[in-house]
RODO-2510 file (C-alpha; in nm, 4 decimals, decimal comma):
residues 457
     n   res          X          Y          Z
     1     m   -17,8836     4,5448     9,0236
     2     s   -18,1706     4,3602     8,8576
     3     a   -18,1505     4,0019     8,7338
     4     s   -18,1560     4,1212     8,3724
     5     t   -17,8740     4,3723     8,4159
     6     p   -17,5367     4,2489     8,2894
     7     h   -17,2366     4,2508     8,5171
     8     p   -17,0060     4,5503     8,4692
     9     h   -16,7021     4,5190     8,2495
    10     t   -16,3937     4,3876     8,4188
    11     k   -16,0861     4,6119     8,4106
    12     q   -15,8603     4,5774     8,1124
    13     t   -15,5037     4,6955     8,0765
    14     t   -15,4285     4,9215     7,7841
    15     d   -15,2186     4,6612     7,6033
    16     q   -15,4864     4,3907     7,6166
    17     p   -15,7437     4,3674     7,3368
    18     n   -16,1084     4,4021     7,4315
    19     l   -16,2378     4,0677     7,3062
    20     w   -16,6019     4,1486     7,3657
    21     f   -16,5805     4,4829     7,1842
    22     e   -16,3973     4,3300     6,8885
    23     w   -16,6488     4,0484     6,8632
    24     l   -16,9422     4,2886     6,8858
    25     q   -16,8020     4,5032     6,6076
    26     r   -16,7430     4,2026     6,3836
    27     a   -17,0863     4,0524     6,4553
    28     s   -17,2570     4,3845     6,3912
    29     k   -17,0808     4,4242     6,0582
    30     e   -17,1498     4,0707     5,9363
    31     l   -17,5097     4,0666     6,0601
    32     k   -17,5667     4,4277     5,9437
    33     l   -17,6999     4,5409     6,2803
    34     d   -17,7565     4,9066     6,3609
    35     h   -17,7928     4,8235     6,7302
    36     p   -17,5552     4,5408     6,8255
    37     e   -17,6854     4,5433     7,1820
    38     s   -17,9959     4,3731     7,0411
    39     l   -17,7899     4,0526     7,0412
    40     i   -17,8430     4,0432     7,4190
    41     k   -18,1893     3,9067     7,4974
    42     t   -18,3787     3,8763     7,8242
    43     d   -18,5771     3,5531     7,8495
    44     s   -18,9112     3,4916     8,0169
    45     n   -18,7357     3,4260     8,3504
    46     g   -18,5670     3,7662     8,3491
    47     i   -18,2250     3,6141     8,2641
    48     a   -18,0075     3,8131     8,0239
    49     r   -17,8589     3,5944     7,7493
    50     a   -17,5858     3,6643     7,4978
    51     p   -17,4444     3,4576     7,2096
    52     y   -17,0858     3,5103     7,3220
    53     y   -16,9104     3,5264     7,6603
    54     t   -16,5612     3,6608     7,7278
    55     s   -16,3595     3,7490     8,0362
    56     d   -16,4009     4,1206     7,9566
    57     g   -16,7623     4,1146     7,8410
    58     p   -17,0721     4,2522     8,0152
    59     f   -17,1438     3,9106     8,1707
    60     a   -16,8020     3,8608     8,3287
    61     c   -16,8625     3,7743     8,6912
    62     a   -16,6411     3,9781     8,9225
    63     k   -16,7249     3,7690     9,2307
    64     p   -16,7824     3,3948     9,1820
    65     l   -17,0743     3,2349     9,3607
    66     m   -16,9927     3,0340     9,6742
    67     p   -17,2683     2,7759     9,6899
    68     f   -17,1287     2,5661     9,9747
    69     g   -17,1007     2,8253    10,2512
    70     k   -16,8462     3,0903    10,3382
    71     d   -16,5727     2,8633    10,4692
    72     s   -16,5761     2,5882    10,2099
    73     d   -16,2643     2,4751    10,0291
    74     a   -16,3257     2,5313     9,6604
    75     t   -16,0436     2,2931     9,5721
    76     a   -16,1942     2,0021     9,7699
    77     l   -16,3417     1,6969     9,6028
    78     a   -16,7122     1,6305     9,6255
    79     p   -16,8302     1,3116     9,7996
    80     a   -17,0075     1,0644     9,5777
    81     w   -17,3787     1,1253     9,5440
    82     l   -17,6263     0,8585     9,6526
    83     a   -17,7739     0,6533     9,3690
    84     v   -18,1401     0,6460     9,4726
    85     a   -18,3706     0,3864     9,3172
    86     p   -18,7363     0,4939     9,2877
    87     v   -18,9586     0,2085     9,4060
    88     g   -19,3334     0,1764     9,3605
    89     g   -19,5932    -0,0860     9,2898
    90     h   -19,9510    -0,1909     9,3374
    91     s   -19,8909    -0,4262     9,6285
    92     p   -19,6413    -0,4668     9,9150
    93     s   -19,4907    -0,7721     9,7439
    94     d   -19,4284    -0,5717     9,4237
    95     i   -19,2595    -0,2940     9,6199
    96     n   -19,0509    -0,5413     9,8187
    97     t   -18,9352    -0,7300     9,5083
    98     r   -18,8390    -0,4161     9,3161
    99     a   -18,6591    -0,2697     9,6165
   100     l   -18,4497    -0,5819     9,6717
   101     h   -18,3713    -0,6003     9,3010
   102     a   -18,2581    -0,2352     9,3033
   103     l   -18,0245    -0,2896     9,5985
   104     q   -17,8694    -0,5875     9,4200
   105     h   -17,7953    -0,3824     9,1066
   106     g   -17,6274    -0,0669     9,2271
   107     g   -17,8961     0,1080     9,4283
   108     e   -17,7536     0,2754     9,7401
   109     a   -18,0780     0,4262     9,8704
   110     l   -18,4495     0,3844     9,8050
   111     l   -18,7197     0,6356     9,7180
   112     l   -19,0469     0,4706     9,8178
   113     d   -19,3693     0,6086     9,6798
   114     g   -19,5948     0,5204     9,9716
   115     a   -19,9057     0,7116     9,8643
   116     g   -20,2095     0,5285     9,9945
   117     l   -20,0199     0,2780    10,2081
   118     s   -20,1305     0,2070    10,5618
   119     p   -19,8873     0,1155    10,8455
   120     e   -19,9011    -0,2607    10,7940
   121     p   -19,8239    -0,2500    10,4181
   122     v   -19,5370    -0,0115    10,4915
   123     a   -19,3800    -0,2726    10,7148
   124     v   -19,4541    -0,5575    10,4746
   125     s   -19,3220    -0,3640    10,1750
   126     l   -18,9759    -0,3238    10,3253
   127     q   -18,9634    -0,6550    10,5082
   128     g   -18,6122    -0,7963    10,4664
   129     i   -18,4572    -0,4809    10,3149
   130     l   -18,2980    -0,3885    10,6468
   131     p   -18,2857    -0,0053    10,6400
   132     q   -17,9522    -0,0037    10,8198
   133     y   -17,8017    -0,0967    10,4806
   134     a   -18,0024     0,1465    10,2672
   135     p   -18,1024     0,5050    10,3440
   136     l   -18,4688     0,5644    10,2733
   137     f   -18,6665     0,8504    10,1220
   138     f   -19,0438     0,8313    10,1556
   139     q   -19,2667     1,0246     9,9171
   140     g   -19,6418     1,0832     9,9350
   141     m   -19,6844     0,9337    10,2810
   142     n   -19,8387     1,0594    10,6020
   143     a   -19,5938     1,1039    10,8903
   144     g   -19,8145     0,9156    11,1329
   145     v   -19,8471     0,6184    10,8978
   146     l   -19,4725     0,6062    10,8453
   147     f   -19,3993     0,6164    11,2166
   148     d   -19,6503     0,3381    11,2840
   149     g   -19,4791     0,1311    11,0160
   150     f   -19,1436     0,1816    11,1858
   151     a   -19,2994     0,0912    11,5197
   152     h   -19,4095    -0,2416    11,3700
   153     w   -19,0494    -0,3224    11,2771
   154     m   -18,9188    -0,2255    11,6165
   155     r   -19,1802    -0,4313    11,8020
   156     q   -19,0696    -0,7334    11,6028
   157     g   -18,7196    -0,6787    11,7294
   158     n   -18,5639    -0,7365    11,3848
   159     i   -18,4385    -0,3847    11,3276
   160     d   -18,2265    -0,1376    11,5180
   161     p   -18,3905     0,2092    11,5097
   162     q   -18,0440     0,3659    11,5476
   163     h   -17,9630     0,2462    11,1941
   164     i   -18,2674     0,3819    11,0123
   165     q   -18,1628     0,6770    10,7925
   166     g   -18,3802     0,8801    10,5635
   167     a   -18,6342     1,1563    10,5176
   168     l   -19,0061     1,1904    10,4703
   169     l   -19,0519     1,4107    10,1621
   170     c   -19,3578     1,6319    10,1897
   171     d   -19,5101     1,8414     9,9152
   172     a   -19,3811     2,1964     9,9614
   173     v   -19,7223     2,3545    10,0154
   174     d   -19,8397     2,0749    10,2467
   175     l   -19,5288     2,1326    10,4567
   176     l   -19,5848     2,5084    10,4674
   177     v   -19,9489     2,4592    10,5687
   178     m   -19,8477     2,2310    10,8568
   179     d   -19,9098     2,3867    11,1960
   180     e   -19,5995     2,4553    11,4038
   181     r   -19,7284     2,2374    11,6881
   182     e   -19,7869     1,9465    11,4499
   183     w   -19,4417     1,9959    11,2991
   184     t   -19,2814     1,9958    11,6432
   185     k   -19,4749     1,6883    11,7523
   186     i   -19,3606     1,4893    11,4477
   187     e   -18,9976     1,5960    11,4925
   188     d   -18,9998     1,5070    11,8629
   189     q   -19,1604     1,1681    11,8022
   190     f   -18,9075     1,0640    11,5411
   191     a   -18,6135     1,2105    11,7352
   192     s   -18,6897     1,0010    12,0441
   193     d   -18,7615     0,6680    11,8697
   194     v   -18,5770     0,6874    11,5339
   195     p   -18,2995     0,9396    11,6050
   196     n   -18,1152     0,9181    11,2707
   197     f   -18,4257     0,9668    11,0573
   198     n   -18,4861     1,3216    10,9372
   199     p   -18,8636     1,3465    10,9673
   200     l   -18,9449     1,6264    10,7248
   201     g   -18,8029     1,7045    10,3826
   202     v   -18,9295     1,9483    10,1177
   203     d   -19,0369     1,8211     9,7761
   204     t   -19,0850     2,0762     9,4944
   205     a   -19,0163     1,8446     9,1976
   206     d   -19,3832     1,7930     9,1124
   207     w   -19,4505     2,1661     9,1171
   208     r   -19,1713     2,2092     8,8644
   209     a   -19,3294     1,9399     8,6466
   210     w   -19,6672     2,1152     8,6739
   211     g   -19,5258     2,4357     8,5277
   212     l   -19,3188     2,6372     8,7772
   213     s   -19,0153     2,8036     8,6250
   214     a   -18,6653     2,7442     8,7601
   215     p   -18,6544     3,0732     8,9604
   216     q   -19,0032     3,0063     9,0992
   217     e   -18,9030     2,6583     9,2155
   218     l   -18,5924     2,8043     9,3786
   219     a   -18,8021     3,0617     9,5611
   220     l   -19,0500     2,7946     9,6778
   221     s   -18,7650     2,5782     9,8116
   222     w   -18,6161     2,8730     9,9983
   223     l   -18,9572     2,9593    10,1397
   224     c   -18,9777     2,6130    10,2941
   225     v   -18,6270     2,6556    10,4374
   226     y   -18,7331     2,9937    10,5752
   227     r   -19,0388     2,8327    10,7366
   228     q   -18,8332     2,5571    10,8960
   229     l   -18,5709     2,7981    11,0270
   230     s   -18,8370     3,0349    11,1653
   231     i   -18,9951     2,7459    11,3564
   232     h   -18,6522     2,6408    11,4818
   233     a   -18,5729     2,9982    11,5932
   234     h   -18,9061     3,0214    11,7739
   235     q   -18,8426     2,6930    11,9542
   236     a   -18,4915     2,8056    12,0496
   237     s   -18,6271     3,1303    12,1956
   238     k   -18,8749     2,9342    12,4082
   239     d   -18,5931     2,7081    12,5283
   240     s   -18,3887     3,0089    12,6507
   241     g   -18,1591     3,0041    12,3525
   242     h   -18,0647     2,6366    12,3727
   243     s   -18,0849     2,5126    12,0135
   244     k   -17,9298     2,2486    11,7957
   245     p   -17,5739     2,3250    11,6774
   246     s   -17,6610     2,1984    11,3280
   247     l   -17,9780     2,1410    11,1318
   248     p   -18,0103     1,8953    10,8405
   249     l   -18,2244     2,0276    10,5554
   250     f   -18,3572     1,7813    10,2971
   251     l   -18,4855     1,9206     9,9690
   252     s   -18,6114     1,7273     9,6693
   253     v   -18,6086     1,9272     9,3453
   254     g   -18,6735     1,8594     8,9791
   255     c   -18,4413     1,8840     8,6800
   256     t   -18,4962     1,9314     8,3066
   257     t   -18,2812     1,8791     7,9996
   258     e   -18,1706     2,2461     7,9976
   259     f   -17,8189     2,1374     8,0884
   260     f   -17,6371     2,4614     8,1751
   261     d   -17,9485     2,6204     8,3270
   262     e   -18,0044     2,3275     8,5621
   263     l   -17,6392     2,3131     8,6662
   264     a   -17,6447     2,6852     8,7458
   265     r   -17,9839     2,6597     8,9195
   266     l   -17,8595     2,3938     9,1603
   267     r   -17,5553     2,6066     9,2441
   268     a   -17,7901     2,8996     9,3111
   269     l   -18,0082     2,6740     9,5264
   270     r   -17,7200     2,5853     9,7559
   271     a   -17,6063     2,9475     9,7819
   272     g   -17,9605     3,0632     9,8521
   273     i   -18,0068     2,8189    10,1415
   274     h   -17,7121     2,9806    10,3195
   275     r   -17,8464     3,3215    10,2275
   276     v   -18,1826     3,2373    10,3887
   277     a   -18,0029     3,1044    10,6959
   278     s   -17,8125     3,4343    10,7275
   279     l   -18,1490     3,6030    10,7933
   280     f   -18,1597     3,4148    11,1238
   281     s   -17,7939     3,4662    11,2175
   282     e   -17,6610     3,7093    11,4740
   283     p   -17,3760     3,9064    11,3099
   284     n   -17,1839     3,9464    11,6358
   285     d   -17,2336     3,5909    11,7573
   286     a   -17,0943     3,3796    11,4740
   287     g   -16,9775     3,1074    11,7128
   288     n   -17,3316     3,0237    11,8239
   289     n   -17,5039     3,0562    11,4873
   290     l   -17,6816     2,7493    11,3558
   291     r   -17,4838     2,5377    11,1077
   292     i   -17,6923     2,4359    10,8064
   293     e   -17,6381     2,0966    10,6430
   294     p   -17,8360     2,0964    10,3173
   295     q   -17,8996     1,7664    10,1413
   296     i   -18,0275     1,7983     9,7833
   297     l   -18,2083     1,5072     9,6196
   298     v   -18,2703     1,5593     9,2472
   299     r   -18,5807     1,3595     9,1645
   300     i   -18,7096     1,3236     8,8083
   301     p   -19,0911     1,2920     8,7991
   302     k   -19,2288     1,0730     8,5230
   303     e   -19,4147     1,3789     8,3854
   304     y   -19,0767     1,5023     8,2601
   305     l   -19,0477     1,2082     8,0182
   306     p   -19,2693     1,1838     7,7072
   307     k   -19,4380     0,8549     7,6306
   308     e   -19,4035     0,8811     7,2538
   309     d   -19,0261     0,8137     7,2215
   310     p   -18,9128     0,6326     7,5365
   311     q   -18,5745     0,5320     7,3926
   312     t   -18,4737     0,8974     7,3607
   313     n   -18,5557     0,9317     7,7297
   314     l   -18,2203     0,7612     7,7938
   315     l   -18,0534     1,0718     7,6490
   316     r   -18,2805     1,2997     7,8462
   317     l   -18,2085     1,1202     8,1720
   318     t   -17,8363     1,1227     8,1053
   319     t   -17,8454     1,4986     8,0419
   320     m   -18,0478     1,5575     8,3572
   321     g   -17,8180     1,3351     8,5617
   322     v   -17,4970     1,5072     8,4469
   323     s   -17,6313     1,8550     8,5197
   324     a   -17,7569     1,7428     8,8626
   325     v   -17,4203     1,5925     8,9566
   326     l   -17,2183     1,8910     8,8340
   327     g   -17,4634     2,1198     9,0136
   328     g   -17,3773     1,9580     9,3461
   329     c   -17,6664     1,7251     9,4291
   330     t   -17,6088     1,4847     9,7195
   331     a   -17,8549     1,2241     9,5895
   332     l   -17,9966     1,1454     9,2453
   333     s   -18,3033     0,9435     9,1488
   334     l   -18,3536     0,8613     8,7817
   335     p   -18,6822     0,6867     8,6920
   336     p   -18,7202     0,4062     8,4367
   337     f   -18,6956     0,5513     8,0868
   338     d   -19,0445     0,4333     7,9769
   339     p   -19,3166     0,6266     8,1692
   340     q   -19,5777     0,3653     8,0770
   341     n   -19,3830     0,0958     8,2677
   342     q   -19,2734     0,2931     8,5722
   343     d   -19,5403     0,1354     8,7930
   344     k   -19,4721    -0,2137     8,6588
   345     a   -19,2045    -0,4652     8,7462
   346     d   -18,9797    -0,3809     8,4496
   347     y   -18,6465    -0,4914     8,5964
   348     f   -18,4479    -0,4089     8,2812
   349     a   -18,5612    -0,0445     8,2913
   350     d   -18,4970    -0,0269     8,6666
   351     e   -18,1416    -0,1595     8,6199
   352     l   -18,0744     0,0765     8,3331
   353     s   -18,1579     0,3875     8,5391
   354     l   -17,9117     0,2727     8,8064
   355     q   -17,6404     0,1694     8,5598
   356     m   -17,6538     0,5156     8,4043
   357     q   -17,5500     0,6560     8,7416
   358     m   -17,2747     0,3984     8,7823
   359     i   -17,1346     0,4928     8,4406
   360     l   -17,1405     0,8614     8,5317
   361     r   -16,9638     0,7971     8,8592
   362     h   -16,6963     0,5501     8,7597
   363     e   -16,6191     0,6576     8,4025
   364     a   -16,7097     1,0237     8,3661
   365     f   -16,6498     1,1777     8,7108
   366     p   -16,3918     0,9766     8,9054
   367     r   -16,2675     1,2854     9,0964
   368     l   -16,5359     1,5524     9,0803
   369     p   -16,4536     1,8953     9,2331
   370     l   -16,6804     2,0197     9,5074
   371     d   -16,8070     2,2976     9,2834
   372     a   -16,7458     2,1836     8,9262
   373     g   -16,9087     2,4874     8,7658
   374     a   -16,6984     2,7481     8,9455
   375     g   -16,4870     2,9709     8,7218
   376     s   -16,6935     2,9433     8,4059
   377     g   -16,8117     3,2909     8,3155
   378     y   -17,1288     3,1568     8,1586
   379     i   -17,2159     2,9344     8,4550
   380     e   -17,1320     3,2062     8,7059
   381     h   -17,3557     3,4509     8,5193
   382     l   -17,6451     3,2049     8,5075
   383     s   -17,6023     3,1098     8,8752
   384     w   -17,5993     3,4738     8,9821
   385     s   -17,8933     3,5636     8,7563
   386     f   -18,1089     3,2695     8,8700
   387     g   -18,0231     3,3462     9,2323
   388     e   -18,1091     3,7153     9,2119
   389     r   -18,4326     3,6564     9,0183
   390     a   -18,5408     3,3828     9,2617
   391     w   -18,4446     3,5962     9,5634
   392     s   -18,6807     3,8740     9,4499
   393     i   -18,9603     3,6154     9,4100
   394     f   -18,8747     3,4730     9,7523
   395     g   -18,9205     3,8169     9,9064
   396     e   -19,2626     3,8466     9,7446
   397     l   -19,3653     3,5045     9,8773
   398     v   -19,2561     3,5841    10,2317
   399     a   -19,4562     3,9076    10,2227
   400     l   -19,7575     3,7232    10,0793
   401     c   -19,7512     3,4346    10,3230
   402     t   -19,6774     3,6115    10,6486
   403     p   -19,9017     3,9189    10,6800
   404     d   -19,9324     4,0083    11,0487
   405     n   -19,7075     3,7074    11,1240
   406     r   -19,9818     3,4636    11,0210
   407     w   -19,9121     3,2037    10,7537
   408     n   -20,1404     3,2501    10,4526
   409     a   -20,1309     2,9132    10,2785
   410     t   -20,4466     2,9706    10,0712
   411     a   -20,2978     3,2707     9,8936
   412     l   -19,9756     3,0808     9,8291
   413     r   -20,1495     2,7793     9,6748
   414     s   -20,3606     3,0045     9,4537
   415     l   -20,0532     3,1954     9,3320
   416     l   -19,8560     2,8755     9,2591
   417     n   -20,1431     2,7270     9,0613
   418     e   -20,1623     3,0485     8,8571
   419     w   -19,7868     3,0310     8,7910
   420     c   -19,8210     2,6684     8,6803
   421     l   -20,0889     2,7531     8,4261
   422     q   -19,8826     3,0423     8,2929
   423     g   -19,5712     2,8250     8,2774
   424     k   -19,7465     2,5495     8,0813
   425     a   -19,8831     2,7994     7,8296
   426     l   -19,5434     2,9662     7,7859
   427     e   -19,3683     2,6297     7,7425
   428     q   -19,6208     2,5240     7,4782
   429     e   -19,5745     2,8514     7,2941
   430     k   -19,1967     2,8059     7,2885
   431     r   -19,2265     2,4521     7,1537
   432     h   -19,4627     2,5542     6,8754
   433     s   -19,2455     2,8521     6,7779
   434     g   -18,9255     2,6451     6,7737
   435     q   -18,7619     2,8533     7,0474
   436     r   -18,7228     2,5570     7,2817
   437     i   -18,4379     2,3200     7,1961
   438     r   -18,5102     1,9718     7,3241
   439     v   -18,3422     1,6341     7,3259
   440     g   -18,5162     1,3997     7,0825
   441     v   -18,8430     1,4463     6,8999
   442     d   -19,0667     1,5810     7,1765
   443     r   -19,3632     1,6238     6,9447
   444     y   -19,6112     1,6008     7,2231
   445     r   -19,8438     1,8619     7,3659
   446     i   -19,8136     1,9854     7,7197
   447     d   -20,1798     1,9084     7,7842
   448     d   -20,1161     1,5448     7,6938
   449     l   -19,9129     1,5019     8,0100
   450     n   -20,0595     1,3691     8,3288
   451     p   -20,2881     1,6342     8,4847
   452     m   -20,1860     1,8421     8,7784
   453     n   -20,2231     1,6780     9,1162
   454     p   -20,5819     1,7431     9,2292
   455     s   -20,4542     1,8288     9,5764
   456     a   -20,2707     2,1252     9,4264
   457     s   -20,5758     2,2728     9,2593
***
């Protein structure tokens, strides 16, 4: 069944009215349509859309998606997500000040943009923050530099390496390019000295901002999971089958203001991770199969927020945050609402991004179900459709990247850049034609945004 094919009709008893059929007849009559099936459209992502959804319609989902694994309790309550404060600056003192301010105003974890920092500034930047009280996510930083920064803390004797929690978020393609020996060396080094720090996490948020569609970002995330699991399986085979009982997977993904789409996409992301893991499972040895522990950080790059109407960005960020939380993220990082001040010490904007999360948690979702979108026919249809479309793309990427069991990173980067250019052009076309509904004015051109990362070109 293709991603654009509707689900089959559910069974109806003879005494029940067919709501979909009745609606289709009425709509056809009032709209004067000779072919009422034309009301169902397939969008640019291959997702079939309809203006009306019923329990007996062509989009009724016969088997709900299970995004949290086979044995999860659908009635359980979800744990609270981490409120992650993005921290940056032009000097170690700026970073240190903003980080401490964030922790004093609701921040539960820190996302440090350490691009360009050397080991000494890393240590100085987080001096006094005491990572045992705040999990850390590091973005744009070399693994060796980060480890040397940790070593500085530990030599000073003012930090317990057992208490350092976090992940180093690597660009998806950079992570895929990494040699298996280098990957193993980094993991072993961190595991022996900083045992609770997950050394490698996948970041696809920037690729989404550069133009990848939702199914393409899903496929790229799964490809990184596939790469990590293949390395783990290879290591386990060399160690005579002795492998870890569980494997934490950190992924950092983007999120737009397409509320229902993003909610469904995150559900499909979780389901797809377990689907990728099943490729490495032995069907007759379920007791010894690796247990996957996915952690999903939704990170909003500043490229998502237009500069022309920053106040409306508060609505955009709220919409993104709600869809991320309902979609099942384990951590959420909302940037300051004004992109022009994100690299400055604007404490009011920093506080506001954290307070938005506190409001969501304490006033809107006091007891959030583990899978809040389950049971909605529309959400189930979108989740299934995104998942199937992304899975077909994932298969193409695996075939492209692993000819003769050799990883072809050059071909992958070239293809992703081509997708980004196509995605930008398509998005601009939708905006100009009025097909894209947005929050706020959004009268800005795509090419006015910050240019694509030179490293990705």
